[in-house]
C-alpha positions as CSV (number, residue, x, y, z in Angstrom):
1,M,130.7,-42.1,41.5
2,A,133.0,-44.0,39.2
3,N,134.4,-42.4,36.1
4,E,134.4,-38.9,37.7
5,H,136.8,-37.7,35.1
6,L,134.2,-38.2,32.3
7,P,131.5,-35.6,31.4
8,I,127.8,-36.1,31.9
9,A,126.0,-36.5,28.6
10,V,122.9,-34.5,27.9
11,I,120.8,-35.6,24.9
12,G,119.0,-32.6,23.4
13,A,119.7,-28.8,23.5
14,G,116.2,-27.6,24.0
15,P,115.1,-25.7,27.1
16,V,115.3,-28.7,29.4
17,G,118.6,-30.0,27.9
18,L,120.3,-26.6,28.3
19,A,118.8,-26.2,31.8
20,A,120.4,-29.6,32.6
21,A,123.8,-28.3,31.3
22,A,123.4,-25.1,33.4
23,Q,122.5,-27.0,36.5
24,L,125.5,-29.3,36.1
25,V,127.8,-26.4,35.5
26,A,126.4,-24.7,38.7
27,R,127.3,-27.9,40.6
28,G,130.9,-27.9,39.2
29,L,130.2,-30.8,36.9
30,E,131.1,-31.0,33.2
31,P,128.3,-31.6,30.7
32,I,128.5,-32.6,27.0
33,V,125.4,-31.8,25.1
34,F,124.4,-33.5,21.9
35,E,121.9,-31.8,19.7
36,K,120.5,-33.3,16.5
37,G,119.6,-30.0,15.0
38,D,121.9,-27.4,13.5
39,D,121.3,-25.0,16.3
40,V,119.9,-25.1,19.9
41,G,116.1,-25.2,20.3
42,A,115.7,-27.0,16.9
43,S,112.3,-28.4,17.9
44,L,111.0,-25.1,19.2
45,S,112.0,-23.5,15.9
46,Q,109.6,-25.8,14.2
47,W,106.7,-24.1,16.0
48,A,108.4,-20.6,16.1
49,H,105.1,-18.9,15.3
50,V,103.2,-20.3,18.2
51,R,102.8,-18.2,21.4
52,V,102.9,-20.4,24.5
53,F,100.3,-20.0,27.2
54,S,102.8,-20.0,30.1
55,P,104.6,-16.7,30.8
56,W,108.4,-16.3,30.9
57,R,108.5,-16.9,34.6
58,Y,107.7,-20.5,34.0
59,N,110.1,-20.9,31.0
60,I,113.4,-19.8,32.4
61,D,115.5,-22.2,34.5
62,R,117.1,-20.6,37.6
63,A,120.6,-21.9,37.1
64,A,120.5,-20.8,33.4
65,E,119.2,-17.4,34.5
66,A,122.1,-17.0,37.0
67,L,124.6,-17.7,34.3
68,L,123.0,-15.3,31.9
69,T,122.6,-12.5,34.5
70,K,126.2,-12.7,35.3
71,A,127.0,-12.1,31.6
72,G,124.8,-9.0,31.6
73,W,121.7,-10.6,30.0
74,E,118.5,-8.6,30.2
75,A,115.6,-10.9,31.1
76,P,112.3,-10.6,29.3
77,G,109.2,-9.4,31.2
78,V,108.2,-12.3,33.5
79,T,104.5,-12.0,32.6
80,D,105.1,-11.8,28.9
81,L,104.0,-14.7,26.7
82,P,106.8,-15.8,24.4
83,T,106.6,-17.5,21.0
84,G,108.7,-20.4,20.2
85,A,111.0,-18.1,18.2
86,Q,111.4,-15.7,21.1
87,M,112.3,-18.5,23.5
88,V,115.0,-19.6,21.1
89,D,116.4,-16.1,20.2
90,A,116.0,-14.3,23.6
91,Y,116.9,-17.2,25.9
92,L,118.3,-20.4,24.4
93,K,120.8,-18.9,22.0
94,P,122.3,-16.4,24.5
95,L,122.5,-19.3,27.0
96,A,124.2,-21.6,24.5
97,A,126.7,-18.8,23.6
98,L,128.0,-18.4,27.2
99,P,131.6,-19.6,27.8
100,E,130.3,-22.0,30.5
101,I,128.1,-23.8,28.0
102,A,129.3,-23.3,24.4
103,P,132.5,-25.5,24.6
104,H,130.3,-28.4,25.7
105,L,127.8,-28.3,22.8
106,R,127.9,-30.7,19.9
107,L,125.5,-29.5,17.2
108,S,124.2,-31.6,14.3
109,A,125.1,-34.6,16.4
110,T,122.5,-37.4,16.1
111,V,122.7,-39.9,19.0
112,T,121.9,-43.3,17.6
113,S,122.5,-45.5,20.6
114,I,123.6,-45.6,24.2
115,T,125.3,-48.5,25.9
116,R,127.8,-49.5,28.7
117,K,131.4,-49.8,27.6
118,G,132.1,-53.4,26.7
119,L,128.7,-54.6,27.9
120,D,125.5,-55.4,26.2
121,K,122.1,-55.2,27.9
122,V,122.3,-58.6,29.4
123,S,125.8,-58.3,31.0
124,N,125.9,-57.8,34.7
125,L,129.6,-58.0,35.7
126,G,130.9,-54.5,36.5
127,R,127.9,-52.8,35.0
128,K,127.5,-50.0,37.5
129,L,131.2,-49.1,37.2
130,A,131.4,-49.2,33.4
131,P,131.1,-45.8,31.7
132,F,128.3,-45.1,29.2
133,V,129.2,-45.0,25.5
134,I,127.2,-42.5,23.4
135,A,127.2,-43.5,19.7
136,W,126.5,-40.5,17.4
137,T,126.9,-39.3,13.9
138,D,127.9,-35.8,12.8
139,R,126.6,-33.6,10.0
140,N,128.9,-35.4,7.6
141,G,127.6,-38.8,8.5
142,M,130.8,-39.8,10.3
143,D,130.3,-42.1,13.3
144,H,131.7,-41.2,16.8
145,R,131.7,-42.7,20.2
146,T,131.9,-40.6,23.4
147,E,132.2,-41.9,27.0
148,A,130.2,-40.4,29.8
149,R,129.8,-41.0,33.5
150,A,126.0,-40.4,33.4
151,V,123.4,-39.7,30.8
152,I,120.4,-37.3,30.9
153,D,118.0,-37.9,28.0
154,A,116.2,-34.6,27.2
155,S,115.6,-35.4,23.6
156,G,111.9,-34.6,23.7
157,T,109.1,-36.1,21.7
158,W,108.5,-33.5,18.9
159,T,110.0,-35.6,16.2
160,Q,107.6,-38.5,17.0
161,P,104.0,-37.2,16.4
162,N,101.1,-39.5,17.0
163,P,99.3,-40.7,13.9
164,M,95.7,-40.0,13.0
165,G,94.2,-43.3,13.9
166,V,92.2,-43.7,17.2
167,D,94.0,-47.0,17.7
168,G,97.4,-45.4,17.8
169,L,98.3,-46.6,14.2
170,M,98.4,-44.8,10.9
171,V,95.0,-44.8,9.1
172,P,95.2,-46.8,5.9
173,G,96.3,-44.3,3.3
174,E,97.8,-41.8,5.8
175,L,101.4,-42.5,4.6
176,A,100.5,-42.7,0.9
177,N,98.8,-39.2,1.1
178,A,101.4,-37.6,3.4
179,G,101.7,-34.7,1.0
180,H,98.3,-33.5,2.1
181,I,99.0,-33.9,5.8
182,A,100.8,-31.8,8.4
183,Y,101.5,-32.8,12.0
184,G,101.6,-30.4,14.9
185,I,100.8,-26.7,14.3
186,P,101.6,-25.4,10.8
187,D,102.2,-21.7,10.3
188,V,99.0,-21.1,8.4
189,L,99.1,-17.4,8.9
190,G,102.7,-17.1,7.8
191,T,105.1,-19.4,5.9
192,A,102.4,-22.0,5.1
193,R,99.6,-19.4,4.3
194,H,99.7,-20.3,0.5
195,T,99.1,-24.0,1.3
196,Y,95.9,-23.3,3.4
197,A,94.4,-20.1,2.0
198,G,91.1,-20.8,0.1
199,K,91.3,-24.5,1.0
200,T,89.2,-26.8,3.2
201,T,91.2,-28.2,6.1
202,L,90.3,-31.0,8.6
203,V,92.0,-30.6,12.0
204,V,92.2,-33.8,14.0
205,G,93.0,-33.8,17.7
206,S,91.7,-32.9,21.1
207,G,94.4,-30.8,22.8
208,H,95.6,-27.2,22.8
209,S,97.7,-27.8,19.6
210,A,94.5,-28.7,17.8
211,I,92.7,-25.6,19.2
212,N,95.6,-23.4,18.1
213,A,95.5,-24.9,14.6
214,A,91.7,-24.5,14.3
215,L,91.7,-20.9,15.5
216,A,94.6,-19.9,13.2
217,L,92.6,-21.3,10.2
218,L,89.5,-19.4,11.3
219,A,91.7,-16.2,11.4
220,L,92.9,-17.1,7.9
221,E,89.3,-17.5,6.7
222,E,88.7,-13.8,7.5
223,T,91.3,-12.6,4.9
224,A,91.3,-15.6,2.5
225,P,87.9,-16.2,1.0
226,G,87.0,-19.9,0.5
227,T,89.0,-21.0,3.5
228,K,87.1,-23.6,5.5
229,V,87.9,-25.6,8.6
230,M,86.4,-28.6,10.3
231,W,87.6,-30.0,13.6
232,A,87.4,-33.7,14.3
233,L,87.7,-35.0,17.9
234,R,88.5,-38.6,18.2
235,R,86.7,-38.7,21.5
236,N,83.6,-36.7,22.6
237,R,85.3,-34.7,25.4
238,L,84.6,-31.2,24.2
239,E,83.7,-29.6,27.5
240,R,86.9,-30.9,29.2
241,L,88.9,-29.9,26.1
242,L,87.8,-26.3,26.1
243,G,89.3,-25.8,29.6
244,G,88.6,-23.9,32.7
245,G,88.2,-20.5,31.1
246,I,88.5,-17.8,33.7
247,N,89.4,-20.4,36.3
248,D,92.5,-21.4,34.5
249,Q,95.6,-20.2,36.3
250,L,97.3,-19.7,32.9
251,P,95.0,-17.0,31.4
252,E,96.2,-17.5,27.9
253,R,95.4,-21.2,28.1
254,G,91.9,-20.4,29.4
255,A,91.4,-17.8,26.7
256,L,92.3,-20.4,24.0
257,G,89.4,-22.6,25.2
258,L,87.0,-19.7,25.4
259,A,87.9,-18.6,21.9
260,A,87.2,-22.0,20.5
261,K,83.9,-22.2,22.4
262,R,82.8,-18.9,20.9
263,A,83.7,-20.1,17.4
264,I,81.6,-23.2,17.9
265,D,78.6,-21.3,19.4
266,E,78.7,-18.9,16.5
267,S,78.8,-21.9,14.0
268,R,82.1,-20.7,12.6
269,L,83.8,-23.9,13.6
270,Q,82.2,-27.2,12.6
271,I,82.8,-30.0,15.1
272,L,82.9,-33.7,14.2
273,A,82.8,-35.8,17.4
274,P,83.5,-38.5,18.1
275,F,85.1,-39.1,14.7
276,A,87.2,-42.2,13.8
277,A,89.0,-42.2,10.4
278,T,89.2,-45.6,8.7
279,N,90.7,-44.6,5.3
280,I,92.3,-41.8,3.4
281,A,92.3,-41.9,-0.3
282,A,93.4,-39.5,-3.1
283,A,90.6,-37.4,-4.6
284,E,90.6,-35.3,-7.8
285,E,91.4,-32.4,-5.5
286,G,92.7,-33.2,-2.1
287,V,91.9,-36.4,-0.2
288,T,88.7,-38.2,0.8
289,V,88.6,-39.2,4.5
290,T,86.3,-42.1,5.3
291,G,85.3,-43.0,8.8
292,T,82.5,-42.9,11.4
293,L,80.9,-40.0,13.2
294,G,79.2,-41.2,16.4
295,G,79.2,-44.7,14.9
296,S,77.6,-43.7,11.6
297,P,79.4,-43.8,8.3
298,L,80.9,-40.5,7.1
299,S,82.9,-39.5,4.1
300,I,84.4,-36.0,3.6
301,T,86.7,-34.5,1.0
302,V,89.2,-31.9,2.1
303,D,92.3,-30.3,0.7
304,R,94.5,-30.6,3.7
305,I,94.6,-32.5,7.0
306,V,96.3,-31.2,10.2
307,V,97.0,-34.0,12.6
308,A,97.5,-32.6,16.2
309,T,97.1,-35.8,18.2
310,G,100.1,-35.4,20.5
311,F,103.5,-37.1,20.5
312,R,105.2,-40.2,21.8
313,P,108.8,-40.8,22.9
314,D,111.4,-42.4,20.6
315,L,112.9,-45.2,22.7
316,G,115.0,-46.8,20.0
317,M,118.3,-45.4,21.0
318,L,117.8,-46.8,24.5
319,S,117.6,-50.5,23.4
320,E,120.9,-51.5,25.0
321,L,120.1,-49.9,28.4
322,R,118.0,-51.3,31.2
323,V,115.2,-48.9,31.2
324,A,111.8,-49.3,33.0
325,I,108.9,-47.8,31.1
326,D,105.2,-47.9,32.0
327,P,103.4,-50.0,29.5
328,A,100.6,-47.5,29.0
329,T,102.1,-44.0,29.2
330,E,105.6,-44.9,28.2
331,A,106.9,-42.8,31.1
332,P,109.1,-43.9,34.0
333,P,106.9,-46.1,36.1
334,A,107.1,-44.1,39.3
335,L,106.2,-40.9,37.4
336,S,103.5,-42.5,35.3
337,S,101.0,-42.8,38.1
338,L,101.4,-39.1,38.8
339,I,100.7,-38.0,35.2
340,D,98.5,-40.6,33.7
341,P,96.1,-38.6,31.5
342,N,93.2,-40.9,32.4
343,F,93.4,-39.4,35.9
344,H,95.3,-36.1,35.6
345,S,94.4,-33.2,33.3
346,C,96.0,-30.2,34.9
347,G,98.6,-28.8,37.3
348,D,97.9,-31.4,40.0
349,V,101.2,-33.2,39.5
350,P,102.9,-33.7,42.9
351,P,106.6,-32.6,43.2
352,H,108.9,-35.1,41.7
353,G,112.5,-35.5,40.8
354,V,115.4,-37.9,41.0
355,V,113.5,-40.5,43.1
356,E,110.7,-40.9,40.5
357,L,113.1,-40.7,37.5
358,T,115.7,-43.2,38.7
359,Q,116.0,-46.1,36.3
360,P,117.4,-49.7,36.7
361,E,120.3,-48.4,34.7
362,T,122.3,-46.5,37.3
363,D,122.9,-42.8,36.5
364,F,120.6,-42.8,33.5
365,Y,117.6,-40.5,33.5
366,I,114.8,-39.5,31.1
367,V,113.6,-35.9,31.6
368,G,111.5,-33.2,30.1
369,S,108.6,-34.0,27.8
370,K,110.1,-37.4,27.0
371,S,109.7,-38.3,30.7
372,Y,106.0,-37.8,30.3
373,G,105.9,-40.4,27.6
374,R,102.5,-40.1,25.8
375,A,100.9,-37.9,28.5
376,P,100.2,-34.4,27.1
377,T,100.3,-32.4,30.3
378,F,104.0,-31.4,30.5
379,L,105.0,-27.9,31.4
380,M,108.5,-26.5,31.1
381,A,108.8,-25.7,34.8
382,T,108.4,-29.5,35.5
383,G,111.5,-30.3,33.4
384,Y,113.6,-27.6,35.1
385,E,112.8,-29.0,38.5
386,Q,113.6,-32.5,37.3
387,V,117.1,-31.6,36.1
388,R,117.8,-29.5,39.2
389,S,117.1,-32.5,41.3
390,I,119.2,-34.9,39.1
391,A,122.2,-32.5,39.0
392,A,122.1,-32.3,42.8
393,E,122.0,-36.1,42.9
394,L,124.9,-36.5,40.5
395,A,126.9,-34.0,42.6
396,G,126.3,-36.1,45.7
397,D,123.9,-33.7,47.3
398,H,121.3,-36.2,48.1
399,V,119.3,-34.0,50.5
400,A,118.9,-31.2,47.9
401,A,118.0,-33.7,45.2
402,R,115.1,-34.9,47.3
403,Q,113.8,-31.5,48.5
404,V,111.7,-31.3,45.4
405,Q,109.1,-28.5,45.2
406,L,106.9,-27.8,42.2
407,V,103.8,-25.7,41.9
408,L,102.0,-25.9,38.6
409,P,99.1,-23.6,37.5
410,E,95.8,-25.5,37.3
411,T,93.5,-25.5,34.3
412,G,90.3,-25.2,36.4
413,V,89.0,-28.5,35.0
414,C,91.1,-31.0,37.0
415,N,89.7,-34.5,36.9
416,S,92.1,-36.0,39.5
417,D,91.3,-37.0,43.0
418,V,94.9,-36.7,44.0
419,S,95.5,-34.0,46.6
420,V,98.8,-32.2,46.4
421,G,98.2,-30.6,49.7
422,S,98.9,-33.8,51.7
423,S,101.9,-35.9,52.4
424,C,102.4,-39.7,52.7
425,C,101.8,-39.4,56.4
426,A,98.3,-37.8,55.9
427,A,99.8,-34.6,57.4
428,P,99.9,-31.2,55.8
429,A,102.3,-30.9,52.9
430,S,104.9,-28.9,54.9
431,V,105.6,-31.2,57.7
432,A,107.6,-30.0,60.7
433,A,111.1,-31.6,60.8
434,S,110.5,-32.8,64.4
435,S,107.5,-34.9,63.2
436,C,109.2,-36.3,60.1
437,C,111.7,-38.9,61.2
438,G,114.1,-36.2,62.4
439,G,114.8,-34.9,58.9
440,P,113.7,-31.8,57.0
441,A,110.3,-31.8,55.4
442,V,109.5,-32.6,51.8
443,D,106.4,-31.1,50.2
444,A,104.0,-33.7,48.9
445,S,106.7,-36.2,48.2
446,A,106.4,-40.0,48.0
447,A,107.9,-40.1,51.5
448,C,107.4,-37.5,54.2
449,C,111.0,-36.6,54.9
450,V,114.4,-36.5,53.3
451,A,115.8,-39.2,55.5
452,D,113.0,-41.6,54.5
453,E,113.6,-40.7,50.8
454,I,117.3,-41.5,51.0
455,A,116.7,-44.8,52.7
456,K,114.1,-45.8,50.2
457,A,116.3,-44.7,47.2
458,A,118.9,-47.1,48.6
459,G,116.4,-50.0,48.6
460,E,115.9,-49.9,52.4
461,A,112.6,-49.8,54.2
462,G,112.9,-46.1,55.3
463,C,112.0,-44.7,58.7
464,G,108.4,-46.0,58.7
465,C,106.6,-42.7,58.5
466,G,104.4,-43.9,55.6
467,T,103.1,-47.0,54.0
468,A,104.8,-47.7,50.7
469,S,102.3,-48.1,47.8
470,A,102.4,-51.0,45.4
471,P,104.9,-50.5,42.6
472,A,103.5,-49.3,39.2
473,P,103.6,-51.8,36.4
474,Q,106.9,-51.9,34.6
475,V,108.2,-53.2,31.3
476,E,111.8,-53.3,30.2
477,L,112.6,-52.1,26.7
478,A,113.5,-54.9,24.2
């Protein structure tokens, strides 16, 4: 690789960004990590009160754990369920303080753009050999430029919440009445209690964040008289939303759906589905939301609105790079077909890594929740495996980079016909080396052996053990 004296830039110091740094360090490579927040895990700190439904064993990267263990770190119980705050305090901050990581961190560093040195997006000559240039501003607003040999974008999606409209746009009046609206999962039982106690709140969304918000408001109702909650689903998919219950391989996730179902059955939680808001207007107290319920006109007045409709990636800083993005999911095209929420709703995502995340811009990768674009099914373990694979690739270990294995817990309500127990050769997922082009097996990969993967990654036909599928639709960022 050219520019080997330069560091590898990692954008974001959340769990996946710091895992990328740890994986690079483990490979003898130098990272430089840019974090927009004043401390690591800044986005997690915004939902510090929320307990995740995946236990610690899914939330700790192996390379990071090795560095921490060497320093005498005591790991949390692998089956315990951490809150956002616990993940930051018990894991990310100790990791960031290690001498292998701390010197490479740049906090309060907002990346504004990434380009190639001396080249705009259109220029071809010498592009692959030109270093990346990271344009960023510090806490004082001063501009900086840092060169890097490769870039791993782990900046996440938390700062880009989806709006309330069913068409992907803000509902008329949504911006004007922003003072009555919260996005994500507000801490209604803690720091935001005074804002919601004794008030009527409309929760909008059809995912686990919406369930969390609705159940927290129901808990508040028990101690704060006058508190009311309504839950609006933009699509009528309640059965799928409530999850697999006891069939969910993450029990806390299943319990969340069961708790919501009980609240609905007991008439403690009013459901509006399918609901489409068409206008939000200021009322004497609160706001009036106008829309349709099942196609019929509906107008309700509430004090607060919680919009929990998911997130989308911010692609603005990538405008000078040659990046391929699926036009629907806004994920890398080769990954998009594996995670499209129209077909996938649980832990049925096949193993994936550097092959699926490779971009037209050589040595640039999007990872973590941002790699999932608008798909809502990302789990932390996915991001850890992504950066392990990419770090191996950047270190020149192409075989290890393509030996990607990932087992995700299912929800019990999968709606995908994709079988993760088969390979491209219609053979069992673990194919014997002797039957796979003479190379080691790859579990459920896009090609059935490492030799085939390497050939295809180089643009060659491969060893013929499988039939290549048609490429997913692509669009280059403007």
